[in-house]
C-alpha positions as CSV (number, residue, x, y, z in Angstrom):
1,M,-31.0,32.8,-23.6
2,S,-29.8,34.2,-20.3
3,G,-28.8,30.8,-19.0
4,E,-26.6,30.3,-22.0
5,A,-25.2,33.8,-21.7
6,L,-24.3,33.1,-18.1
7,K,-22.4,30.0,-19.2
8,L,-20.5,32.0,-21.8
9,G,-19.9,34.8,-19.4
10,V,-21.4,37.4,-21.8
11,L,-24.5,39.4,-20.9
12,R,-26.4,41.8,-23.0
13,L,-27.5,45.0,-21.2
14,G,-30.3,47.0,-22.9
15,T,-30.0,50.7,-22.5
16,R,-31.5,53.9,-24.0
17,R,-29.1,55.5,-26.4
18,S,-28.6,58.9,-24.7
19,L,-25.3,59.8,-23.2
20,M,-26.8,59.8,-19.7
21,A,-28.4,56.4,-20.2
22,T,-25.3,54.7,-21.7
23,T,-23.1,56.3,-19.1
24,Q,-25.1,55.0,-16.2
25,S,-25.6,51.6,-17.9
26,G,-21.9,51.4,-18.5
27,Q,-21.2,52.1,-14.8
28,V,-23.6,49.2,-13.8
29,A,-21.9,46.9,-16.4
30,D,-18.4,47.7,-15.1
31,R,-19.5,47.1,-11.5
32,L,-21.1,43.7,-12.4
33,T,-18.0,42.7,-14.3
34,A,-15.8,43.6,-11.3
35,L,-18.0,41.6,-8.9
36,T,-18.8,38.6,-11.0
37,G,-16.2,38.4,-13.8
38,H,-19.0,38.3,-16.5
39,T,-18.5,40.4,-19.6
40,V,-21.3,42.8,-20.3
41,E,-22.1,44.3,-23.7
42,L,-24.4,47.3,-24.1
43,V,-27.3,47.1,-26.6
44,G,-28.8,50.4,-27.5
45,V,-32.6,50.6,-27.7
46,T,-34.7,53.6,-28.9
47,T,-37.8,54.2,-26.8
48,F,-41.0,56.1,-27.5
49,G,-39.9,58.8,-25.0
50,D,-36.7,59.4,-27.0
51,V,-38.4,60.1,-30.3
52,T,-41.7,61.8,-29.4
53,K,-41.8,65.6,-29.4
54,T,-44.8,65.6,-27.0
55,Q,-44.2,67.0,-23.5
56,L,-43.8,64.1,-21.1
57,A,-46.5,65.4,-18.7
58,Q,-49.0,65.1,-21.5
59,L,-48.0,61.4,-22.1
60,G,-48.4,60.5,-18.5
61,G,-44.6,60.5,-18.0
62,T,-43.8,57.1,-16.6
63,G,-43.4,54.2,-18.9
64,V,-42.5,56.1,-22.1
65,F,-38.8,55.3,-21.7
66,V,-39.4,51.7,-20.4
67,S,-41.8,49.7,-22.6
68,A,-39.4,49.2,-25.5
69,L,-36.7,48.0,-23.2
70,R,-39.1,45.6,-21.6
71,D,-40.3,44.3,-25.0
72,K,-36.7,43.5,-25.9
73,L,-36.2,41.8,-22.5
74,I,-39.3,39.6,-22.9
75,A,-38.3,38.8,-26.5
76,G,-34.9,37.6,-25.4
77,D,-33.0,40.2,-27.4
78,I,-31.3,41.5,-24.2
79,D,-30.6,39.8,-20.9
80,F,-31.2,42.7,-18.5
81,A,-31.9,46.4,-18.6
82,V,-31.0,49.5,-16.6
83,H,-33.6,52.2,-16.1
84,S,-33.7,55.5,-14.1
85,L,-35.9,54.3,-11.3
86,K,-38.1,57.4,-11.5
87,D,-39.1,56.4,-15.1
88,L,-40.5,53.1,-14.0
89,P,-44.3,52.8,-13.7
90,T,-45.4,52.0,-10.1
91,K,-47.7,49.2,-11.3
92,P,-45.7,46.0,-11.3
93,D,-45.2,44.0,-14.5
94,P,-45.3,40.3,-13.6
95,R,-43.0,39.3,-16.5
96,V,-40.0,41.2,-15.0
97,V,-38.4,41.8,-11.7
98,I,-36.2,44.6,-10.3
99,A,-33.2,42.3,-9.4
100,A,-31.1,45.1,-8.1
101,I,-31.2,48.8,-7.0
102,P,-27.6,50.0,-6.7
103,P,-26.6,52.7,-4.2
104,R,-28.4,55.9,-4.9
105,D,-26.6,58.9,-6.3
106,D,-27.5,62.5,-5.3
107,P,-31.3,62.7,-5.2
108,R,-31.5,66.4,-5.3
109,D,-32.7,68.8,-8.1
110,A,-30.1,71.3,-9.5
111,L,-30.3,74.7,-11.1
112,V,-28.0,75.4,-14.0
113,G,-27.7,79.1,-14.7
114,P,-25.7,82.3,-13.9
115,A,-26.9,82.5,-10.2
116,A,-29.0,80.9,-7.5
117,L,-32.7,80.9,-7.8
118,A,-33.1,83.7,-5.2
119,D,-30.7,86.0,-7.3
120,L,-32.5,85.6,-10.7
121,P,-34.4,88.8,-11.7
122,P,-38.2,88.9,-11.6
123,G,-39.7,87.5,-14.7
124,A,-36.6,85.4,-15.5
125,R,-37.4,82.3,-17.8
126,V,-36.6,79.0,-16.1
127,G,-36.9,75.8,-18.0
128,T,-38.1,72.4,-16.8
129,G,-40.3,69.6,-18.1
130,S,-41.5,68.6,-14.7
131,P,-44.8,69.9,-13.1
132,R,-43.4,68.7,-9.8
133,R,-40.5,71.1,-10.1
134,V,-42.7,73.9,-11.4
135,A,-45.1,73.6,-8.5
136,Q,-42.4,73.7,-5.9
137,L,-40.4,76.4,-7.6
138,R,-43.5,78.6,-7.5
139,L,-43.6,78.2,-3.8
140,L,-40.0,79.6,-3.7
141,R,-40.2,82.2,-6.6
142,P,-43.8,82.8,-7.8
143,D,-42.5,85.8,-9.8
144,L,-40.5,83.8,-12.4
145,D,-41.7,82.5,-15.7
146,Y,-41.5,78.7,-15.8
147,V,-41.1,77.3,-19.4
148,P,-41.8,73.6,-20.4
149,I,-38.8,72.1,-22.2
150,R,-37.6,68.7,-23.5
151,G,-34.4,67.2,-24.7
152,N,-31.2,65.8,-23.2
153,A,-29.1,67.6,-20.7
154,D,-26.9,69.2,-23.3
155,T,-29.9,70.5,-25.2
156,R,-31.4,72.0,-22.1
157,I,-28.2,73.6,-20.8
158,G,-27.7,74.9,-24.4
159,K,-30.8,77.0,-24.0
160,V,-29.1,78.8,-21.1
161,T,-25.8,79.4,-22.8
162,S,-27.7,80.7,-25.9
163,G,-29.7,83.1,-23.7
164,E,-33.1,81.6,-24.6
165,L,-33.6,80.8,-20.9
166,S,-32.1,82.3,-17.7
167,A,-31.7,78.8,-16.1
168,V,-32.9,75.2,-16.2
169,V,-33.6,72.7,-13.5
170,L,-32.2,69.1,-13.9
171,A,-31.5,66.1,-11.7
172,A,-28.2,66.5,-9.9
173,A,-27.4,62.8,-10.3
174,G,-27.7,62.9,-14.1
175,L,-25.5,66.0,-14.4
176,G,-22.9,64.2,-12.2
177,R,-23.0,61.0,-14.4
178,I,-22.2,63.0,-17.5
179,G,-19.6,65.2,-15.9
180,R,-21.6,68.5,-16.0
181,Q,-21.8,69.1,-12.2
182,A,-19.4,72.1,-12.4
183,E,-22.2,74.0,-14.2
184,I,-24.6,73.7,-11.3
185,S,-25.4,77.1,-9.7
186,Q,-27.6,75.8,-6.9
187,L,-28.4,72.4,-5.4
188,F,-31.9,72.4,-3.9
189,D,-31.9,70.9,-0.4
190,V,-34.7,68.3,-0.1
191,D,-36.2,70.5,2.6
192,E,-37.0,73.2,0.0
193,M,-37.6,71.0,-3.0
194,L,-38.5,67.4,-2.7
195,P,-37.3,65.2,-5.6
196,A,-39.3,62.8,-7.7
197,P,-39.9,59.4,-6.0
198,G,-36.8,57.3,-6.9
199,Q,-34.8,60.2,-8.3
200,G,-31.0,59.5,-8.3
201,A,-31.6,55.7,-8.2
202,L,-31.3,53.1,-10.9
203,A,-33.3,49.9,-11.4
204,V,-31.6,46.8,-12.8
205,E,-34.4,44.7,-14.4
206,C,-34.5,41.2,-15.8
207,R,-37.1,38.5,-16.6
208,A,-38.9,37.2,-13.6
209,D,-38.5,33.6,-14.6
210,D,-34.7,33.8,-15.0
211,A,-33.7,32.7,-11.5
212,A,-30.0,32.4,-12.3
213,L,-29.7,35.9,-13.6
214,V,-31.9,37.3,-10.7
215,E,-29.4,35.7,-8.3
216,L,-26.4,37.0,-10.2
217,L,-27.7,40.6,-10.4
218,A,-28.5,40.7,-6.7
219,V,-24.8,41.5,-6.0
220,L,-25.5,45.0,-7.2
221,D,-28.4,45.6,-4.7
222,D,-28.1,48.2,-1.9
223,P,-30.7,47.4,0.8
224,R,-30.8,50.9,2.2
225,T,-31.5,52.4,-1.2
226,R,-34.1,49.7,-1.9
227,A,-36.0,50.4,1.3
228,A,-36.0,54.2,0.7
229,V,-37.3,54.0,-2.9
230,T,-39.8,51.3,-2.0
231,A,-41.4,53.7,0.5
232,E,-41.3,56.6,-2.0
233,R,-42.9,54.5,-4.8
234,A,-45.5,53.0,-2.6
235,L,-46.6,56.5,-1.6
236,L,-46.7,57.5,-5.3
237,A,-48.7,54.4,-6.2
238,T,-51.2,55.1,-3.4
239,L,-51.6,58.7,-4.6
240,E,-52.2,57.2,-8.1
241,G,-50.0,59.8,-9.7
242,G,-47.5,59.4,-12.5
243,C,-44.4,61.6,-12.8
244,H,-46.6,64.3,-14.4
245,A,-48.3,64.8,-11.0
246,P,-46.8,67.4,-8.6
247,V,-45.6,64.8,-6.1
248,G,-42.3,65.0,-4.3
249,A,-41.0,62.4,-1.9
250,Y,-37.7,61.5,-0.3
251,A,-36.9,58.7,2.2
252,A,-33.5,58.0,3.9
253,D,-32.6,54.8,5.7
254,D,-30.0,55.5,8.5
255,G,-29.6,51.8,9.1
256,H,-32.2,51.8,11.9
257,I,-35.0,54.1,11.0
258,L,-36.5,55.0,7.6
259,N,-37.6,58.6,7.4
260,L,-40.0,59.6,4.7
261,T,-41.2,63.1,3.7
262,A,-43.6,63.8,0.9
263,T,-45.5,66.7,-0.6
264,V,-48.3,67.3,-3.2
265,V,-48.4,70.8,-4.5
266,A,-51.0,72.4,-6.7
267,I,-49.4,73.3,-10.1
268,D,-49.9,77.0,-9.4
269,G,-48.0,76.6,-6.1
270,A,-50.9,78.1,-4.2
271,R,-51.8,75.1,-2.1
272,S,-49.8,72.1,-0.8
273,V,-49.9,69.2,1.6
274,R,-46.6,68.1,3.2
275,K,-46.2,65.4,5.7
276,S,-43.4,63.2,7.2
277,T,-43.3,59.8,9.0
278,A,-40.7,57.3,10.2
279,G,-40.6,53.6,10.8
280,D,-38.8,50.3,10.4
281,P,-37.1,49.9,7.0
282,S,-38.5,46.4,6.7
283,A,-42.0,48.0,6.5
284,A,-41.0,50.5,3.8
285,M,-44.1,49.8,1.6
286,E,-46.5,50.1,4.4
287,L,-44.8,53.3,5.5
288,G,-45.3,54.9,2.1
289,R,-48.9,53.7,1.8
290,D,-49.8,55.0,5.2
291,L,-48.3,58.4,4.6
292,A,-50.1,58.7,1.3
293,A,-53.4,57.9,3.0
294,A,-52.7,60.5,5.7
295,M,-52.0,63.1,2.9
296,I,-55.2,62.2,1.1
297,A,-57.1,62.7,4.3
298,E,-55.7,66.2,4.4
299,G,-56.8,67.0,0.9
300,A,-53.9,65.9,-1.3
301,G,-56.1,64.1,-3.7
302,T,-57.8,67.4,-4.7
303,L,-54.4,68.8,-5.7
304,M,-53.3,65.9,-7.9
305,G,-55.0,67.0,-11.2
306,E,-55.3,64.2,-13.8
307,R,-54.5,60.8,-12.4
308,T,-53.2,57.6,-14.0
309,H,-54.6,54.2,-13.1
């Protein structure tokens, strides 16, 4: 199907239906059209993660937004898909390939509320669906009440404007993509709160056997971003944690050296293991695996809680 689509110049891009997903998919589509001349149409897909009311941490997190898109891809109903990279399981699926990882947007976490975290009153209710964020926030402000929440960015921010919550924590990249960055009261530096592996990056995925499309989509790839997120995801895979696990990691490729820092924090914030390393960007996967092994040697595995395999 994709070969025919390439001849016709029209490609079907599968995307989740949320504003954030369609916005970021639209940006990828526009970029691909600008670079190749191919017309791209968006095809909305509803995933299990979009309809379930269960907290993502209880579902294992990764994969709940991905499987329906992959099913459509394998069935030939769409030609390629765009995912938030942090939603992708670390275990490879041989049927598909990440043909491109575009330049990463802001990887940091952001607070939306009336003030910075340090200025919130003791006992203030802060909403987030991420155990990783809760664990690291408790290192910064153990006196606050962290509340699990779900829903899109509008829904979460609405809980602040209604007074139900004092603040919420969201990904800065997502807020930027939907034009809500003006509501950010604090951006957490990666030194104080490490993001989820792959946060701020997108993955452009197509069928592994579609060589022509793999080649076409490669124009979107950013080698520095790919090296950075490869290291982060290799670390996460070695730790055997899903996004429900309190793992933060961030790598940056300056063009010569890839610097990787990661942390595993007990959910109560009482204990943590944090380590850094650096190496050649061409050895990104080994860098991530080796750092994870070093963290496990220092007891990180005992902080992971439930693991996924």
